C-alpha positions in Angstrom: 48.8 -33.0 -35.2 52.3 -34.3 -35.1 53.6 -37.9 -35.0 54.9 -37.4 -31.5 51.4 -36.5 -30.4 50.4 -40.1 -31.0 53.2 -41.3 -28.7 56.0 -41.9 -31.2 59.2 -39.9 -30.7 61.5 -40.3 -33.7 64.3 -38.0 -32.4 64.5 -40.0 -29.2 64.8 -43.2 -31.2 67.6 -41.6 -33.3 69.4 -40.8 -30.0 69.3 -44.5 -29.1 70.6 -45.6 -32.5 73.6 -43.2 -32.1 74.2 -44.6 -28.6 74.2 -48.2 -29.9 76.6 -47.3 -32.7 78.9 -45.7 -30.2 79.1 -48.6 -27.8 78.9 -51.5 -30.2 82.5 -52.8 -30.3 81.5 -56.0 -31.9 80.7 -54.7 -35.4 81.6 -51.5 -37.3 82.1 -52.4 -40.9 79.2 -54.8 -41.2 76.3 -52.4 -40.6 74.9 -50.8 -43.7 72.2 -48.1 -44.1 69.4 -50.6 -44.2 70.9 -54.1 -43.8 74.0 -55.8 -42.4 76.6 -57.1 -44.8 78.0 -60.6 -44.1 80.8 -61.9 -46.4 80.4 -65.7 -46.7 83.8 -66.9 -48.1 85.8 -65.9 -45.0 83.3 -67.6 -42.7 83.1 -71.0 -44.4 86.8 -71.3 -45.5 87.7 -73.6 -42.6 84.6 -75.9 -43.0 84.2 -78.9 -45.3 80.4 -79.1 -45.1 79.2 -76.0 -43.2 75.7 -75.8 -41.8 74.1 -72.6 -40.5 72.2 -72.9 -37.2 69.6 -70.3 -36.5 67.6 -69.5 -33.4 65.3 -66.8 -31.9 64.1 -66.3 -28.4 63.1 -63.7 -25.8 63.5 -63.1 -22.1 59.9 -63.5 -21.0 58.4 -62.2 -17.8 61.9 -61.9 -16.1 61.6 -58.4 -17.6 58.7 -57.5 -15.3 60.6 -58.5 -12.2 63.6 -56.5 -13.4 61.4 -53.5 -13.9 59.7 -54.0 -10.6 63.1 -54.0 -8.8 64.8 -51.5 -11.1 67.6 -54.0 -11.9 68.0 -54.1 -15.7 71.7 -54.3 -16.1 72.0 -57.9 -17.2 68.9 -58.5 -19.3 71.0 -58.5 -22.5 72.8 -61.6 -21.2 69.5 -63.4 -20.8 68.5 -62.5 -24.4 71.8 -63.4 -26.0 72.2 -66.5 -23.8 68.8 -67.9 -24.6 69.6 -67.7 -28.3 73.3 -68.8 -28.5 72.8 -71.6 -26.0 70.2 -73.1 -28.3 72.6 -73.3 -31.2 75.3 -74.4 -28.8 73.4 -77.8 -28.6 74.9 -78.3 -32.1 78.3 -77.0 -31.0 77.8 -74.0 -33.3 80.0 -71.0 -33.3 77.8 -67.9 -33.1 78.4 -65.6 -36.0 76.0 -62.6 -35.7 73.1 -61.4 -33.6 70.2 -59.1 -34.1 67.7 -57.7 -31.6 64.2 -56.3 -31.5 63.3 -53.8 -28.8 59.7 -52.7 -28.4 58.3 -50.3 -25.8 55.1 -48.5 -25.2 57.3 -45.4 -24.8 61.0 -45.3 -25.4 62.7 -44.5 -22.1 66.3 -43.9 -23.0 67.7 -44.8 -19.5 66.1 -48.2 -19.6 66.8 -48.9 -23.2 70.5 -47.9 -22.9 71.0 -50.3 -20.0 69.4 -53.2 -21.9 71.1 -52.6 -25.2 74.5 -52.1 -23.6 74.2 -55.5 -21.9 73.3 -57.0 -25.2 76.5 -55.7 -26.7 78.5 -57.0 -23.7 76.8 -60.4 -24.0 77.6 -60.6 -27.7 81.2 -60.0 -26.9 81.2 -62.8 -24.4 79.5 -65.1 -26.8 82.0 -64.3 -29.6 79.4 -63.0 -32.1 78.8 -59.6 -33.7 75.7 -57.4 -33.1 75.0 -56.5 -36.7 71.7 -54.6 -36.3 68.2 -54.5 -34.8 64.9 -52.7 -34.6 63.6 -50.3 -32.0 59.8 -49.8 -32.0 57.6 -47.5 -30.0 54.1 -49.1 -29.7 51.8 -46.8 -27.8 48.5 -48.5 -27.0 49.8 -51.9 -27.9 52.1 -52.4 -24.9 51.1 -51.3 -21.4 52.7 -48.1 -20.1 56.3 -48.4 -19.0 56.5 -51.9 -20.4 58.9 -53.2 -23.0 59.8 -56.5 -24.7 62.9 -57.7 -26.5 63.6 -60.6 -28.9 66.9 -61.8 -30.2 68.0 -63.7 -33.4 71.3 -65.5 -33.8 73.0 -67.3 -36.7 75.9 -69.7 -36.1 77.9 -72.2 -38.1 79.0 -75.8 -37.5 80.5 -78.7 -39.5 77.6 -81.0 -40.5 79.0 -84.3 -39.2 79.6 -82.8 -35.7 75.9 -82.0 -35.2 74.4 -84.6 -32.8 71.2 -86.4 -33.5 68.9 -88.6 -31.4 69.9 -91.7 -33.4 73.5 -91.4 -32.0 72.3 -91.7 -28.3 72.8 -95.3 -27.1 72.5 -97.4 -24.0 75.6 -96.9 -21.8 76.1 -93.2 -22.7 76.9 -90.8 -19.9 75.2 -87.5 -19.1 77.3 -84.6 -18.1 75.6 -81.5 -16.6 77.0 -78.0 -16.6 75.9 -75.7 -13.7 73.5 -72.8 -14.4 74.1 -69.3 -13.0 70.6 -69.4 -11.4 67.1 -69.5 -12.9 68.3 -68.2 -16.3 65.2 -67.0 -18.1 62.5 -69.5 -17.2 59.8 -69.8 -14.6 59.4 -66.1 -13.9 55.6 -66.0 -14.0 55.6 -68.4 -11.1 58.5 -66.6 -9.4 56.7 -63.2 -9.6 53.6 -64.7 -8.2 55.5 -66.1 -5.2 57.5 -62.8 -4.7 54.4 -60.6 -4.9 52.2 -62.9 -2.8 54.7 -63.0 0.0 55.8 -59.4 -0.5 59.5 -60.5 -0.6 62.1 -57.8 -0.4 64.6 -57.5 -3.2 67.2 -56.8 -0.5 66.6 -60.0 1.4 69.8 -61.9 1.9 70.2 -65.3 0.2 73.6 -66.8 1.0 76.1 -64.1 0.1 73.8 -62.0 -2.1 70.5 -60.3 -2.2 67.3 -61.8 -3.5 67.4 -59.3 -6.4 70.9 -60.4 -7.4 70.0 -64.1 -7.2 66.7 -64.0 -9.1 68.0 -61.6 -11.7 71.4 -63.1 -12.2 72.3 -63.2 -15.9 71.9 -66.3 -17.9 75.1 -68.2 -18.4 76.5 -68.3 -21.9 77.7 -71.8 -22.8 78.6 -71.3 -26.5 82.3 -70.8 -26.0 83.0 -74.0 -24.0 80.5 -76.0 -26.1 82.2 -75.0 -29.3 85.5 -76.2 -27.9 84.1 -79.5 -26.7 82.4 -80.2 -30.0 85.7 -79.6 -31.9 87.5 -82.2 -29.8 84.9 -84.8 -28.9 82.1 -86.7 -30.6 78.9 -85.6 -28.9 75.8 -87.9 -29.1 73.3 -85.4 -27.7 73.1 -81.9 -26.1 70.2 -80.1 -24.4 69.8 -76.5 -23.3 67.7 -76.7 -20.1 65.0 -74.0 -20.4 61.3 -74.0 -20.0 60.2 -77.6 -19.3 63.2 -78.2 -17.1 65.5 -81.2 -17.4 62.7 -83.7 -18.3 61.1 -81.5 -20.9 64.3 -80.6 -22.7 66.4 -83.7 -22.5 63.7 -85.9 -24.0 63.9 -83.8 -27.2 67.3 -85.3 -28.0 66.5 -88.9 -27.2 65.4 -91.7 -29.6 62.5 -94.0 -28.8 64.8 -96.9 -27.7 66.5 -95.2 -24.7 65.8 -93.6 -21.3 67.9 -90.9 -19.6 68.2 -91.7 -15.9 69.2 -88.6 -13.9 70.4 -88.8 -10.3 69.2 -85.7 -8.6 71.8 -86.0 -5.9 74.8 -85.7 -8.2 75.0 -82.0 -8.4 75.0 -79.0 -6.0 71.7 -77.3 -6.4 71.6 -73.6 -5.6 69.6 -72.9 -2.4 67.2 -70.5 -4.3 65.3 -73.5 -5.8 64.5 -75.0 -2.4 63.5 -71.6 -1.1 61.1 -71.0 -4.0 59.6 -74.5 -3.5 59.1 -73.7 0.2 57.8 -70.2 -0.2 55.4 -71.1 -3.0 54.5 -74.6 -1.7 55.5 -75.9 -5.2 55.7 -79.7 -5.5 59.1 -81.2 -6.4 57.8 -82.6 -9.7 56.6 -79.2 -10.7 59.9 -77.5 -9.8 61.7 -79.9 -12.1 59.3 -79.3 -14.9 59.6 -75.5 -14.6 63.1 -74.6 -13.6 66.6 -75.8 -14.6 67.3 -76.7 -10.9 70.9 -75.8 -11.2 71.8 -77.5 -14.4 71.7 -75.3 -17.5 73.2 -77.6 -20.2 73.6 -81.3 -20.6 75.8 -83.3 -22.9 75.4 -87.0 -23.8 78.7 -88.7 -24.6 80.1 -92.2 -25.1 81.3 -93.8 -21.9 84.8 -94.3 -23.4 85.1 -90.5 -23.8 84.3 -89.5 -20.3 87.7 -89.6 -18.7 89.4 -87.6 -21.5 86.5 -85.1 -21.5 86.8 -84.7 -17.7 90.5 -83.9 -18.1 89.7 -81.4 -20.9 87.2 -79.6 -18.7 89.4 -79.6 -15.6 92.3 -78.1 -17.6 89.9 -75.2 -18.5 88.6 -74.9 -14.9 85.1 -75.8 -16.1 82.7 -77.0 -13.4 80.7 -80.1 -14.4 78.8 -83.1 -12.9 78.2 -86.6 -14.0 74.5 -86.6 -13.6 73.3 -89.8 -15.1 73.3 -92.4 -17.9 71.4 -93.7 -20.8 69.5 -97.0 -20.3 66.9 -98.9 -22.3 63.6 -97.1 -22.5 61.1 -95.4 -24.8 62.4 -91.9 -25.2 61.7 -90.9 -21.6 63.6 -89.2 -18.8 63.6 -90.6 -15.3 64.6 -88.6 -12.2 65.8 -90.7 -9.2 
């Protein structure tokens, strides 16, 4: 009996490795035979008190919908985005990224699409893809299924990293639009889609349902790094699972309340449609989805005007979505 008889095809995996090396424009010299080599002095030379920020994440069940509709081209942006956006809450500059790709059976067509989009997303995020792992797991994963995980390391000056203690009454909350659902709430989305047998080609505004629901996660690391270099940020939240209330409260102290005005930003129509199709209560929608806001900054009121000018000069869309009042570490939606 041969290894391939058990469902593991080493030559096929080697083909994928060669493909990745060919398309990976972000890193050539860093990848060694068994481990990536990162030279520290060149990275930290511009920092007085450098801190490394590390995060890991996955895409979740958005993968299942992408497989169901054969629309896999942007999943790498979801993977990279979920990781780098987490360290962007510290204003960190992403340095390097690794991925883990596991499948019941390695299908090169699918794997190449996903890994190519990871390379492209790393380029957009400004970090290098230094390596990863590809695993065939017959019997552990269902047939034709795969999963991916990502790992990112970034760097930031210690005194620029926000903390809940900095957040104070009178601070202003600035929201940055999401590109859609990003990578959260897809177990509910899939249930709605399959229960109503919704067509992926259904028109939603100027796009198809497939394009809207599988839009790539927006990567905020570039603009956030620039903002943190120029402004003092009291708090920052990446809006993922748990929605605005669940994520924003993580960066508050127990003396304040974040009051969010739901009418202060333009919400993409897909959220109202999902609520209608699935008969999902509004409170549930806000606790599952980002509702059109993917990232929130908390800043001193005196900095708002200058920050607005900074963002407009860079053609960045943003909304003033609320303020900090007296409270008990809670978030209030009005």
